[in-house]
HTML snippet that shows the backbone in 3Dmol.js (N, CA, C, O; Angstrom):
<script src="https://3Dmol.org/build/3Dmol-min.js"></script>
<div id="view" style="width:600px;height:400px;position:relative"></div>
<script>
const pdb = `
ATOM      1  N   MET A   1       0.864  -1.218  -0.059  1.00  0.00           N
ATOM      2  CA  MET A   1       0.156  -0.157  -0.097  1.00  0.00           C
ATOM      3  C   MET A   1       0.813   1.279   0.072  1.00  0.00           C
ATOM      4  O   MET A   1       1.566   1.558   1.005  1.00  0.00           O
ATOM      5  N   ILE A   2       0.435   2.173  -0.953  1.00  0.00           N
ATOM      6  CA  ILE A   2       1.463   3.542  -0.916  1.00  0.00           C
ATOM      7  C   ILE A   2       0.612   4.449  -0.131  1.00  0.00           C
ATOM      8  O   ILE A   2      -0.610   4.532  -0.259  1.00  0.00           O
ATOM      9  N   LYS A   3       1.427   5.210   0.792  1.00  0.00           N
ATOM     10  CA  LYS A   3       0.994   6.356   1.515  1.00  0.00           C
ATOM     11  C   LYS A   3       1.063   7.679   0.821  1.00  0.00           C
ATOM     12  O   LYS A   3       2.124   7.940   0.254  1.00  0.00           O
ATOM     13  N   ARG A   4       0.322   8.346   0.789  1.00  0.00           N
ATOM     14  CA  ARG A   4       0.400   9.922   0.153  1.00  0.00           C
ATOM     15  C   ARG A   4       0.504  10.756   1.262  1.00  0.00           C
ATOM     16  O   ARG A   4      -0.146  10.674   2.305  1.00  0.00           O
ATOM     17  N   LEU A   5       1.494  11.687   0.925  1.00  0.00           N
ATOM     18  CA  LEU A   5       1.443  12.923   2.100  1.00  0.00           C
ATOM     19  C   LEU A   5       0.099  13.780   1.787  1.00  0.00           C
ATOM     20  O   LEU A   5      -0.349  14.033   0.668  1.00  0.00           O
ATOM     21  N   LYS A   6      -0.441  14.167   3.052  1.00  0.00           N
ATOM     22  CA  LYS A   6      -1.712  14.903   3.120  1.00  0.00           C
ATOM     23  C   LYS A   6      -1.467  16.486   2.486  1.00  0.00           C
ATOM     24  O   LYS A   6      -2.382  17.179   2.041  1.00  0.00           O
ATOM     25  N   LYS A   7      -0.244  16.832   2.539  1.00  0.00           N
ATOM     26  CA  LYS A   7       0.024  18.111   2.020  1.00  0.00           C
ATOM     27  C   LYS A   7       1.292  17.948   1.213  1.00  0.00           C
ATOM     28  O   LYS A   7       2.290  17.419   1.703  1.00  0.00           O
ATOM     29  N   PRO A   8       1.249  18.408  -0.035  1.00  0.00           N
ATOM     30  CA  PRO A   8       2.499  18.491  -0.968  1.00  0.00           C
ATOM     31  C   PRO A   8       3.607  19.058  -0.425  1.00  0.00           C
ATOM     32  O   PRO A   8       3.404  19.950   0.399  1.00  0.00           O
ATOM     33  N   GLY A   9       4.831  18.737  -0.704  1.00  0.00           N
ATOM     34  CA  GLY A   9       6.031  19.453  -0.156  1.00  0.00           C
ATOM     35  C   GLY A   9       6.278  20.795  -0.978  1.00  0.00           C
ATOM     36  O   GLY A   9       5.539  21.176  -1.886  1.00  0.00           O
ATOM     37  N   LYS A  10       7.390  21.444  -0.545  1.00  0.00           N
ATOM     38  CA  LYS A  10       7.455  22.517  -1.241  1.00  0.00           C
ATOM     39  C   LYS A  10       8.321  22.419  -2.397  1.00  0.00           C
ATOM     40  O   LYS A  10       9.353  21.753  -2.320  1.00  0.00           O
ATOM     41  N   SER A  11       7.957  23.092  -3.584  1.00  0.00           N
ATOM     42  CA  SER A  11       8.548  22.856  -4.765  1.00  0.00           C
ATOM     43  C   SER A  11      10.316  23.258  -4.751  1.00  0.00           C
ATOM     44  O   SER A  11      10.813  24.176  -4.098  1.00  0.00           O
ATOM     45  N   ILE A  12      10.907  22.491  -5.473  1.00  0.00           N
ATOM     46  CA  ILE A  12      12.270  22.444  -5.453  1.00  0.00           C
ATOM     47  C   ILE A  12      12.865  23.031  -6.575  1.00  0.00           C
ATOM     48  O   ILE A  12      14.067  23.290  -6.623  1.00  0.00           O
ATOM     49  N   LEU A  13      11.882  23.304  -7.696  1.00  0.00           N
ATOM     50  CA  LEU A  13      12.242  24.074  -9.010  1.00  0.00           C
ATOM     51  C   LEU A  13      12.468  25.586  -8.576  1.00  0.00           C
ATOM     52  O   LEU A  13      11.769  26.246  -7.808  1.00  0.00           O
ATOM     53  N   ALA A  14      13.519  25.942  -9.199  1.00  0.00           N
ATOM     54  CA  ALA A  14      13.996  27.476  -8.949  1.00  0.00           C
ATOM     55  C   ALA A  14      13.105  28.256  -9.704  1.00  0.00           C
ATOM     56  O   ALA A  14      12.787  27.811 -10.807  1.00  0.00           O
ATOM     57  N   LYS A  15      12.549  29.534  -9.263  1.00  0.00           N
ATOM     58  CA  LYS A  15      11.673  30.216  -9.954  1.00  0.00           C
ATOM     59  C   LYS A  15      12.606  31.384 -10.550  1.00  0.00           C
ATOM     60  O   LYS A  15      12.070  32.260 -11.229  1.00  0.00           O
ATOM     61  N   ALA A  16      13.757  31.408 -10.352  1.00  0.00           N
ATOM     62  CA  ALA A  16      14.778  32.461 -10.908  1.00  0.00           C
ATOM     63  C   ALA A  16      16.319  31.922 -10.798  1.00  0.00           C
ATOM     64  O   ALA A  16      16.853  31.444  -9.797  1.00  0.00           O
ATOM     65  N   GLU A  17      16.709  32.060 -11.682  1.00  0.00           N
ATOM     66  CA  GLU A  17      18.421  31.409 -12.016  1.00  0.00           C
ATOM     67  C   GLU A  17      18.920  32.241 -12.914  1.00  0.00           C
ATOM     68  O   GLU A  17      18.159  32.911 -13.612  1.00  0.00           O
ATOM     69  N   ILE A  18      20.329  32.328 -13.040  1.00  0.00           N
ATOM     70  CA  ILE A  18      21.071  32.886 -13.773  1.00  0.00           C
ATOM     71  C   ILE A  18      21.268  31.549 -14.949  1.00  0.00           C
ATOM     72  O   ILE A  18      21.535  30.405 -14.579  1.00  0.00           O
ATOM     73  N   GLN A  19      21.115  31.870 -16.142  1.00  0.00           N
ATOM     74  CA  GLN A  19      21.485  30.797 -17.256  1.00  0.00           C
ATOM     75  C   GLN A  19      22.726  31.090 -18.016  1.00  0.00           C
ATOM     76  O   GLN A  19      23.231  30.150 -18.630  1.00  0.00           O
ATOM     77  N   ASN A  20      23.267  32.206 -18.062  1.00  0.00           N
ATOM     78  CA  ASN A  20      24.509  32.032 -18.624  1.00  0.00           C
ATOM     79  C   ASN A  20      25.021  33.642 -18.402  1.00  0.00           C
ATOM     80  O   ASN A  20      24.291  34.632 -18.349  1.00  0.00           O
ATOM     81  N   ILE A  21      26.350  33.596 -18.301  1.00  0.00           N
ATOM     82  CA  ILE A  21      27.209  35.083 -18.431  1.00  0.00           C
ATOM     83  C   ILE A  21      28.187  34.998 -19.294  1.00  0.00           C
ATOM     84  O   ILE A  21      28.981  34.062 -19.376  1.00  0.00           O
ATOM     85  N   SER A  22      28.154  36.155 -20.088  1.00  0.00           N
ATOM     86  CA  SER A  22      29.053  36.188 -21.224  1.00  0.00           C
ATOM     87  C   SER A  22      29.665  37.644 -20.977  1.00  0.00           C
ATOM     88  O   SER A  22      29.458  38.346 -19.987  1.00  0.00           O
ATOM     89  N   ASN A  23      30.549  37.986 -22.207  1.00  0.00           N
ATOM     90  CA  ASN A  23      31.356  39.041 -22.082  1.00  0.00           C
ATOM     91  C   ASN A  23      30.400  40.307 -22.127  1.00  0.00           C
ATOM     92  O   ASN A  23      30.809  41.370 -21.661  1.00  0.00           O
ATOM     93  N   VAL A  24      29.151  40.210 -22.674  1.00  0.00           N
ATOM     94  CA  VAL A  24      28.440  41.296 -22.972  1.00  0.00           C
ATOM     95  C   VAL A  24      27.201  41.400 -21.996  1.00  0.00           C
ATOM     96  O   VAL A  24      26.679  42.515 -21.995  1.00  0.00           O
ATOM     97  N   GLY A  25      26.616  40.439 -21.148  1.00  0.00           N
ATOM     98  CA  GLY A  25      25.823  40.512 -20.031  1.00  0.00           C
ATOM     99  C   GLY A  25      25.546  39.255 -19.317  1.00  0.00           C
ATOM    100  O   GLY A  25      26.386  38.383 -19.091  1.00  0.00           O
ATOM    101  N   ILE A  26      24.183  39.223 -18.945  1.00  0.00           N
ATOM    102  CA  ILE A  26      23.905  38.037 -18.287  1.00  0.00           C
ATOM    103  C   ILE A  26      22.351  37.462 -18.720  1.00  0.00           C
ATOM    104  O   ILE A  26      21.469  38.320 -18.695  1.00  0.00           O
ATOM    105  N   TRP A  27      22.059  36.460 -19.004  1.00  0.00           N
ATOM    106  CA  TRP A  27      20.991  35.873 -19.315  1.00  0.00           C
ATOM    107  C   TRP A  27      20.254  35.241 -17.966  1.00  0.00           C
ATOM    108  O   TRP A  27      20.916  34.501 -17.238  1.00  0.00           O
ATOM    109  N   ILE A  28      18.908  35.537 -17.655  1.00  0.00           N
ATOM    110  CA  ILE A  28      18.387  35.029 -16.495  1.00  0.00           C
ATOM    111  C   ILE A  28      17.018  34.608 -16.872  1.00  0.00           C
ATOM    112  O   ILE A  28      16.374  35.189 -17.746  1.00  0.00           O
ATOM    113  N   PHE A  29      16.446  33.273 -15.994  1.00  0.00           N
ATOM    114  CA  PHE A  29      15.445  32.907 -16.389  1.00  0.00           C
ATOM    115  C   PHE A  29      14.508  32.930 -15.102  1.00  0.00           C
ATOM    116  O   PHE A  29      14.757  32.351 -14.044  1.00  0.00           O
ATOM    117  N   VAL A  30      13.412  33.686 -15.376  1.00  0.00           N
ATOM    118  CA  VAL A  30      12.469  34.087 -14.208  1.00  0.00           C
ATOM    119  C   VAL A  30      11.241  33.535 -14.468  1.00  0.00           C
ATOM    120  O   VAL A  30      10.768  33.987 -15.512  1.00  0.00           O
ATOM    121  N   LYS A  31      10.459  32.633 -13.850  1.00  0.00           N
ATOM    122  CA  LYS A  31       9.212  32.282 -14.137  1.00  0.00           C
ATOM    123  C   LYS A  31       8.712  31.957 -15.346  1.00  0.00           C
ATOM    124  O   LYS A  31       7.650  32.387 -15.798  1.00  0.00           O
ATOM    125  N   GLY A  32       9.605  31.049 -15.998  1.00  0.00           N
ATOM    126  CA  GLY A  32       9.311  30.588 -17.146  1.00  0.00           C
ATOM    127  C   GLY A  32       9.727  31.584 -18.445  1.00  0.00           C
ATOM    128  O   GLY A  32       9.532  31.250 -19.614  1.00  0.00           O
ATOM    129  N   GLN A  33      10.201  32.584 -18.128  1.00  0.00           N
ATOM    130  CA  GLN A  33      10.600  33.645 -19.042  1.00  0.00           C
ATOM    131  C   GLN A  33      12.219  33.896 -19.228  1.00  0.00           C
ATOM    132  O   GLN A  33      12.891  33.727 -18.210  1.00  0.00           O
ATOM    133  N   GLU A  34      12.827  34.238 -20.289  1.00  0.00           N
ATOM    134  CA  GLU A  34      14.175  34.512 -20.275  1.00  0.00           C
ATOM    135  C   GLU A  34      14.475  36.009 -20.659  1.00  0.00           C
ATOM    136  O   GLU A  34      13.955  36.587 -21.613  1.00  0.00           O
ATOM    137  N   PHE A  35      15.467  36.607 -19.710  1.00  0.00           N
ATOM    138  CA  PHE A  35      15.788  37.976 -19.906  1.00  0.00           C
ATOM    139  C   PHE A  35      17.232  38.196 -20.281  1.00  0.00           C
ATOM    140  O   PHE A  35      18.125  37.492 -19.811  1.00  0.00           O
ATOM    141  N   PHE A  36      17.416  39.014 -20.987  1.00  0.00           N
ATOM    142  CA  PHE A  36      18.864  39.504 -21.277  1.00  0.00           C
ATOM    143  C   PHE A  36      19.282  40.781 -20.419  1.00  0.00           C
ATOM    144  O   PHE A  36      18.503  41.720 -20.582  1.00  0.00           O
ATOM    145  N   MET A  37      20.281  41.015 -19.588  1.00  0.00           N
ATOM    146  CA  MET A  37      20.555  42.352 -19.110  1.00  0.00           C
ATOM    147  C   MET A  37      22.144  42.349 -19.682  1.00  0.00           C
ATOM    148  O   MET A  37      23.060  41.556 -19.463  1.00  0.00           O
ATOM    149  N   PRO A  38      22.097  43.294 -20.322  1.00  0.00           N
ATOM    150  CA  PRO A  38      23.540  43.625 -21.079  1.00  0.00           C
ATOM    151  C   PRO A  38      24.259  44.448 -19.964  1.00  0.00           C
ATOM    152  O   PRO A  38      23.570  45.225 -19.303  1.00  0.00           O
ATOM    153  N   PHE A  39      25.521  44.341 -19.721  1.00  0.00           N
ATOM    154  CA  PHE A  39      26.203  45.066 -18.783  1.00  0.00           C
ATOM    155  C   PHE A  39      26.062  46.674 -19.090  1.00  0.00           C
ATOM    156  O   PHE A  39      25.993  47.489 -18.171  1.00  0.00           O
ATOM    157  N   GLU A  40      26.030  47.002 -20.316  1.00  0.00           N
ATOM    158  CA  GLU A  40      25.884  48.410 -20.612  1.00  0.00           C
ATOM    159  C   GLU A  40      24.715  49.074 -20.083  1.00  0.00           C
ATOM    160  O   GLU A  40      24.782  50.291 -19.911  1.00  0.00           O
ATOM    161  N   ASP A  41      23.657  48.455 -19.800  1.00  0.00           N
ATOM    162  CA  ASP A  41      22.316  48.971 -19.143  1.00  0.00           C
ATOM    163  C   ASP A  41      22.318  48.551 -17.646  1.00  0.00           C
ATOM    164  O   ASP A  41      21.575  49.184 -16.896  1.00  0.00           O
ATOM    165  N   PHE A  42      23.173  47.421 -17.072  1.00  0.00           N
ATOM    166  CA  PHE A  42      23.159  47.024 -15.712  1.00  0.00           C
ATOM    167  C   PHE A  42      24.797  46.913 -15.217  1.00  0.00           C
ATOM    168  O   PHE A  42      25.297  45.885 -14.762  1.00  0.00           O
ATOM    169  N   PRO A  43      25.364  47.944 -15.372  1.00  0.00           N
ATOM    170  CA  PRO A  43      26.813  48.041 -14.918  1.00  0.00           C
ATOM    171  C   PRO A  43      27.123  47.522 -13.602  1.00  0.00           C
ATOM    172  O   PRO A  43      28.297  47.215 -13.393  1.00  0.00           O
ATOM    173  N   TRP A  44      26.115  47.344 -12.514  1.00  0.00           N
ATOM    174  CA  TRP A  44      26.517  46.928 -11.360  1.00  0.00           C
ATOM    175  C   TRP A  44      27.224  45.317 -11.408  1.00  0.00           C
ATOM    176  O   TRP A  44      27.866  44.783 -10.504  1.00  0.00           O
ATOM    177  N   PHE A  45      26.923  44.813 -12.607  1.00  0.00           N
ATOM    178  CA  PHE A  45      27.338  43.395 -12.798  1.00  0.00           C
ATOM    179  C   PHE A  45      28.754  43.209 -13.483  1.00  0.00           C
ATOM    180  O   PHE A  45      29.485  42.225 -13.365  1.00  0.00           O
ATOM    181  N   LEU A  46      28.970  44.259 -14.159  1.00  0.00           N
ATOM    182  CA  LEU A  46      30.465  44.170 -15.043  1.00  0.00           C
ATOM    183  C   LEU A  46      31.617  43.781 -14.461  1.00  0.00           C
ATOM    184  O   LEU A  46      32.437  43.167 -15.144  1.00  0.00           O
ATOM    185  N   LYS A  47      31.859  44.050 -13.194  1.00  0.00           N
ATOM    186  CA  LYS A  47      33.174  43.605 -12.365  1.00  0.00           C
ATOM    187  C   LYS A  47      32.798  42.703 -11.347  1.00  0.00           C
ATOM    188  O   LYS A  47      33.574  42.164 -10.558  1.00  0.00           O
ATOM    189  N   ALA A  48      31.488  42.552 -11.403  1.00  0.00           N
ATOM    190  CA  ALA A  48      30.949  41.269 -10.154  1.00  0.00           C
ATOM    191  C   ALA A  48      31.787  40.059 -10.551  1.00  0.00           C
ATOM    192  O   ALA A  48      32.316  39.858 -11.644  1.00  0.00           O
ATOM    193  N   THR A  49      31.817  39.105  -9.203  1.00  0.00           N
ATOM    194  CA  THR A  49      32.556  37.820  -9.601  1.00  0.00           C
ATOM    195  C   THR A  49      31.311  36.984  -9.917  1.00  0.00           C
ATOM    196  O   THR A  49      30.165  37.412  -9.773  1.00  0.00           O
ATOM    197  N   ILE A  50      31.601  35.844 -10.329  1.00  0.00           N
ATOM    198  CA  ILE A  50      30.810  34.594 -10.809  1.00  0.00           C
ATOM    199  C   ILE A  50      29.941  34.404  -9.628  1.00  0.00           C
ATOM    200  O   ILE A  50      28.718  34.491  -9.740  1.00  0.00           O
ATOM    201  N   GLU A  51      30.527  34.145  -8.486  1.00  0.00           N
ATOM    202  CA  GLU A  51      29.935  33.834  -6.931  1.00  0.00           C
ATOM    203  C   GLU A  51      28.565  35.030  -6.735  1.00  0.00           C
ATOM    204  O   GLU A  51      27.373  34.810  -6.520  1.00  0.00           O
ATOM    205  N   GLN A  52      29.206  36.155  -6.888  1.00  0.00           N
ATOM    206  CA  GLN A  52      28.432  37.322  -6.511  1.00  0.00           C
ATOM    207  C   GLN A  52      26.917  37.309  -7.543  1.00  0.00           C
ATOM    208  O   GLN A  52      25.807  37.566  -7.075  1.00  0.00           O
ATOM    209  N   ILE A  53      27.141  36.994  -8.844  1.00  0.00           N
ATOM    210  CA  ILE A  53      26.053  37.106  -9.728  1.00  0.00           C
ATOM    211  C   ILE A  53      25.289  36.054  -9.623  1.00  0.00           C
ATOM    212  O   ILE A  53      24.091  36.255  -9.823  1.00  0.00           O
ATOM    213  N   TYR A  54      25.771  34.510  -9.255  1.00  0.00           N
ATOM    214  CA  TYR A  54      25.102  33.664  -9.083  1.00  0.00           C
ATOM    215  C   TYR A  54      24.219  33.619  -7.877  1.00  0.00           C
ATOM    216  O   TYR A  54      23.136  33.036  -7.924  1.00  0.00           O
ATOM    217  N   ASN A  55      24.630  34.193  -6.846  1.00  0.00           N
ATOM    218  CA  ASN A  55      24.023  34.356  -5.685  1.00  0.00           C
ATOM    219  C   ASN A  55      22.753  35.286  -5.630  1.00  0.00           C
ATOM    220  O   ASN A  55      22.793  36.407  -5.123  1.00  0.00           O
ATOM    221  N   LEU A  56      21.649  34.748  -6.178  1.00  0.00           N
ATOM    222  CA  LEU A  56      20.403  35.375  -6.730  1.00  0.00           C
ATOM    223  C   LEU A  56      19.258  34.938  -5.945  1.00  0.00           C
ATOM    224  O   LEU A  56      18.869  33.770  -5.945  1.00  0.00           O
ATOM    225  N   GLU A  57      18.664  35.973  -5.208  1.00  0.00           N
ATOM    226  CA  GLU A  57      17.158  35.488  -4.501  1.00  0.00           C
ATOM    227  C   GLU A  57      16.108  36.226  -5.065  1.00  0.00           C
ATOM    228  O   GLU A  57      16.261  37.302  -5.642  1.00  0.00           O
ATOM    229  N   PHE A  58      14.694  35.461  -4.843  1.00  0.00           N
ATOM    230  CA  PHE A  58      13.842  36.014  -5.582  1.00  0.00           C
ATOM    231  C   PHE A  58      12.611  36.041  -4.481  1.00  0.00           C
ATOM    232  O   PHE A  58      12.274  35.072  -3.800  1.00  0.00           O
ATOM    233  N   PHE A  59      12.101  37.158  -4.455  1.00  0.00           N
ATOM    234  CA  PHE A  59      11.143  37.569  -3.488  1.00  0.00           C
ATOM    235  C   PHE A  59       9.732  37.807  -3.967  1.00  0.00           C
ATOM    236  O   PHE A  59       9.682  38.586  -4.919  1.00  0.00           O
ATOM    237  N   HIS A  60       8.607  37.347  -3.564  1.00  0.00           N
ATOM    238  CA  HIS A  60       7.353  37.700  -3.496  1.00  0.00           C
ATOM    239  C   HIS A  60       6.960  37.747  -5.036  1.00  0.00           C
ATOM    240  O   HIS A  60       6.062  38.506  -5.400  1.00  0.00           O
ATOM    241  N   GLU A  61       7.611  36.963  -5.907  1.00  0.00           N
ATOM    242  CA  GLU A  61       7.288  36.760  -7.342  1.00  0.00           C
ATOM    243  C   GLU A  61       7.565  37.721  -8.243  1.00  0.00           C
ATOM    244  O   GLU A  61       7.227  37.687  -9.426  1.00  0.00           O
ATOM    245  N   LYS A  62       8.257  38.699  -7.636  1.00  0.00           N
ATOM    246  CA  LYS A  62       8.526  39.937  -8.473  1.00  0.00           C
ATOM    247  C   LYS A  62       9.795  40.742  -8.234  1.00  0.00           C
ATOM    248  O   LYS A  62      10.071  41.787  -8.823  1.00  0.00           O
ATOM    249  N   HIS A  63      10.592  40.099  -7.238  1.00  0.00           N
ATOM    250  CA  HIS A  63      11.722  41.243  -6.632  1.00  0.00           C
ATOM    251  C   HIS A  63      12.938  40.137  -6.772  1.00  0.00           C
ATOM    252  O   HIS A  63      13.016  39.096  -6.120  1.00  0.00           O
ATOM    253  N   LEU A  64      13.849  40.589  -7.750  1.00  0.00           N
ATOM    254  CA  LEU A  64      15.300  39.939  -7.473  1.00  0.00           C
ATOM    255  C   LEU A  64      16.289  40.753  -6.753  1.00  0.00           C
ATOM    256  O   LEU A  64      16.459  41.967  -6.870  1.00  0.00           O
ATOM    257  N   HIS A  65      16.930  39.915  -5.977  1.00  0.00           N
ATOM    258  CA  HIS A  65      17.815  40.593  -5.216  1.00  0.00           C
ATOM    259  C   HIS A  65      19.467  39.862  -4.991  1.00  0.00           C
ATOM    260  O   HIS A  65      19.655  38.767  -4.461  1.00  0.00           O
ATOM    261  N   TRP A  66      20.260  40.528  -5.390  1.00  0.00           N
ATOM    262  CA  TRP A  66      21.763  39.996  -5.246  1.00  0.00           C
ATOM    263  C   TRP A  66      22.310  40.657  -3.846  1.00  0.00           C
ATOM    264  O   TRP A  66      22.706  41.813  -3.702  1.00  0.00           O
ATOM    265  N   PRO A  67      22.242  39.782  -3.001  1.00  0.00           N
ATOM    266  CA  PRO A  67      22.698  40.136  -1.661  1.00  0.00           C
ATOM    267  C   PRO A  67      24.228  40.587  -1.678  1.00  0.00           C
ATOM    268  O   PRO A  67      24.572  41.588  -1.050  1.00  0.00           O
ATOM    269  N   LEU A  68      25.133  39.832  -2.406  1.00  0.00           N
ATOM    270  CA  LEU A  68      26.691  40.314  -2.354  1.00  0.00           C
ATOM    271  C   LEU A  68      26.786  41.378  -3.039  1.00  0.00           C
ATOM    272  O   LEU A  68      27.914  41.866  -2.963  1.00  0.00           O
ATOM    273  N   LEU A  69      25.989  42.012  -3.754  1.00  0.00           N
ATOM    274  CA  LEU A  69      26.224  43.113  -4.730  1.00  0.00           C
ATOM    275  C   LEU A  69      25.112  44.254  -4.208  1.00  0.00           C
ATOM    276  O   LEU A  69      25.018  45.313  -4.828  1.00  0.00           O
ATOM    277  N   ASP A  70      24.404  44.025  -3.215  1.00  0.00           N
ATOM    278  CA  ASP A  70      23.358  45.013  -2.668  1.00  0.00           C
ATOM    279  C   ASP A  70      22.794  45.707  -3.941  1.00  0.00           C
ATOM    280  O   ASP A  70      22.738  46.929  -4.077  1.00  0.00           O
ATOM    281  N   VAL A  71      22.333  44.679  -4.972  1.00  0.00           N
ATOM    282  CA  VAL A  71      21.512  45.096  -6.240  1.00  0.00           C
ATOM    283  C   VAL A  71      20.067  44.483  -5.852  1.00  0.00           C
ATOM    284  O   VAL A  71      19.876  43.482  -5.163  1.00  0.00           O
ATOM    285  N   ASP A  72      19.055  45.348  -6.477  1.00  0.00           N
ATOM    286  CA  ASP A  72      17.694  44.928  -6.238  1.00  0.00           C
ATOM    287  C   ASP A  72      17.329  45.379  -7.751  1.00  0.00           C
ATOM    288  O   ASP A  72      17.858  46.375  -8.244  1.00  0.00           O
ATOM    289  N   ILE A  73      16.264  44.476  -8.555  1.00  0.00           N
ATOM    290  CA  ILE A  73      15.576  44.479  -9.772  1.00  0.00           C
ATOM    291  C   ILE A  73      14.255  44.034  -9.472  1.00  0.00           C
ATOM    292  O   ILE A  73      13.943  43.065  -8.779  1.00  0.00           O
ATOM    293  N   GLU A  74      13.390  44.969 -10.161  1.00  0.00           N
ATOM    294  CA  GLU A  74      11.910  44.489 -10.087  1.00  0.00           C
ATOM    295  C   GLU A  74      11.823  43.827 -11.435  1.00  0.00           C
ATOM    296  O   GLU A  74      12.229  44.333 -12.481  1.00  0.00           O
ATOM    297  N   LEU A  75      11.227  42.587 -11.306  1.00  0.00           N
ATOM    298  CA  LEU A  75      10.803  41.675 -12.550  1.00  0.00           C
ATOM    299  C   LEU A  75       9.926  42.723 -13.541  1.00  0.00           C
ATOM    300  O   LEU A  75       9.940  42.765 -14.772  1.00  0.00           O
ATOM    301  N   GLU A  76       9.341  43.356 -12.820  1.00  0.00           N
ATOM    302  CA  GLU A  76       8.573  44.239 -14.120  1.00  0.00           C
ATOM    303  C   GLU A  76       9.308  45.039 -14.909  1.00  0.00           C
ATOM    304  O   GLU A  76       8.890  45.245 -16.048  1.00  0.00           O
ATOM    305  N   SER A  77      10.663  45.710 -14.432  1.00  0.00           N
ATOM    306  CA  SER A  77      11.377  46.430 -15.135  1.00  0.00           C
ATOM    307  C   SER A  77      12.087  45.601 -16.299  1.00  0.00           C
ATOM    308  O   SER A  77      12.519  46.136 -17.320  1.00  0.00           O
ATOM    309  N   LEU A  78      12.156  44.300 -16.044  1.00  0.00           N
ATOM    310  CA  LEU A  78      12.724  43.486 -17.164  1.00  0.00           C
ATOM    311  C   LEU A  78      11.940  43.187 -18.168  1.00  0.00           C
ATOM    312  O   LEU A  78      12.408  43.021 -19.294  1.00  0.00           O
ATOM    313  N   LYS A  79      10.548  43.069 -17.886  1.00  0.00           N
ATOM    314  CA  LYS A  79       9.363  42.568 -18.744  1.00  0.00           C
ATOM    315  C   LYS A  79       9.235  44.000 -19.679  1.00  0.00           C
ATOM    316  O   LYS A  79       9.222  43.952 -20.909  1.00  0.00           O
ATOM    317  N   HIS A  80       9.148  45.197 -18.959  1.00  0.00           N
ATOM    318  CA  HIS A  80       8.861  46.362 -19.729  1.00  0.00           C
ATOM    319  C   HIS A  80       9.822  47.400 -19.314  1.00  0.00           C
ATOM    320  O   HIS A  80       9.654  48.220 -18.411  1.00  0.00           O
ATOM    321  N   PRO A  81      10.927  47.259 -20.139  1.00  0.00           N
ATOM    322  CA  PRO A  81      12.152  48.206 -19.696  1.00  0.00           C
ATOM    323  C   PRO A  81      11.818  49.640 -20.336  1.00  0.00           C
ATOM    324  O   PRO A  81      12.374  50.639 -19.879  1.00  0.00           O
ATOM    325  N   GLU A  82      11.098  49.713 -21.175  1.00  0.00           N
ATOM    326  CA  GLU A  82      10.495  51.143 -21.807  1.00  0.00           C
ATOM    327  C   GLU A  82      10.005  51.800 -20.526  1.00  0.00           C
ATOM    328  O   GLU A  82      10.430  52.941 -20.346  1.00  0.00           O
ATOM    329  N   ALA A  83       9.269  51.345 -19.689  1.00  0.00           N
ATOM    330  CA  ALA A  83       8.604  51.957 -18.642  1.00  0.00           C
ATOM    331  C   ALA A  83       9.396  52.050 -17.503  1.00  0.00           C
ATOM    332  O   ALA A  83       8.844  52.385 -16.455  1.00  0.00           O
ATOM    333  N   TYR A  84      10.562  51.821 -17.514  1.00  0.00           N
ATOM    334  CA  TYR A  84      11.521  52.149 -16.390  1.00  0.00           C
ATOM    335  C   TYR A  84      13.083  52.628 -16.992  1.00  0.00           C
ATOM    336  O   TYR A  84      14.134  51.993 -16.901  1.00  0.00           O
ATOM    337  N   PRO A  85      12.886  53.750 -17.528  1.00  0.00           N
ATOM    338  CA  PRO A  85      14.281  54.372 -18.091  1.00  0.00           C
ATOM    339  C   PRO A  85      15.457  54.257 -16.712  1.00  0.00           C
ATOM    340  O   PRO A  85      15.318  54.600 -15.538  1.00  0.00           O
ATOM    341  N   LEU A  86      16.595  53.644 -17.409  1.00  0.00           N
ATOM    342  CA  LEU A  86      17.686  53.680 -16.418  1.00  0.00           C
ATOM    343  C   LEU A  86      18.543  55.057 -16.367  1.00  0.00           C
ATOM    344  O   LEU A  86      19.443  55.169 -15.534  1.00  0.00           O
ATOM    345  N   THR A  87      18.281  55.971 -17.161  1.00  0.00           N
ATOM    346  CA  THR A  87      18.814  57.204 -17.146  1.00  0.00           C
ATOM    347  C   THR A  87      17.822  58.364 -17.131  1.00  0.00           C
ATOM    348  O   THR A  87      16.729  58.282 -17.692  1.00  0.00           O
ATOM    349  N   TYR A  88      18.206  59.364 -16.522  1.00  0.00           N
ATOM    350  CA  TYR A  88      17.112  60.674 -16.374  1.00  0.00           C
ATOM    351  C   TYR A  88      17.319  61.553 -17.304  1.00  0.00           C
ATOM    352  O   TYR A  88      18.441  62.036 -17.151  1.00  0.00           O
ATOM    353  N   SER A  89      16.669  62.076 -18.367  1.00  0.00           N
ATOM    354  CA  SER A  89      16.774  63.232 -19.368  1.00  0.00           C
ATOM    355  C   SER A  89      16.493  64.441 -18.717  1.00  0.00           C
ATOM    356  O   SER A  89      16.521  65.501 -19.342  1.00  0.00           O
TER     357      SER A  89
END
`;
const viewer = $3Dmol.createViewer("view");
viewer.addModel(pdb, "pdb");
viewer.setStyle({}, {cartoon: {color: "spectrum"}});
viewer.zoomTo();
viewer.render();
</script>
């Protein structure tokens, strides 16, 4: 007889992860979507170590946080970059 858990366990699938780091930027996979973050637009990562970049936390289904770099990015700004200019004119 197979016993089943009354309550399913916590998912072990990552909701946000770094896919690739190249000399031009970072590819990140978040909630089923892939985003490219060029170093030109995200200079905080340009001189970061691999350890610092891969140390990524994802909060509240919308907030990306790199604690070793003290960098925070809202997922919405990756989905709609035109609504979140990185420079002020």
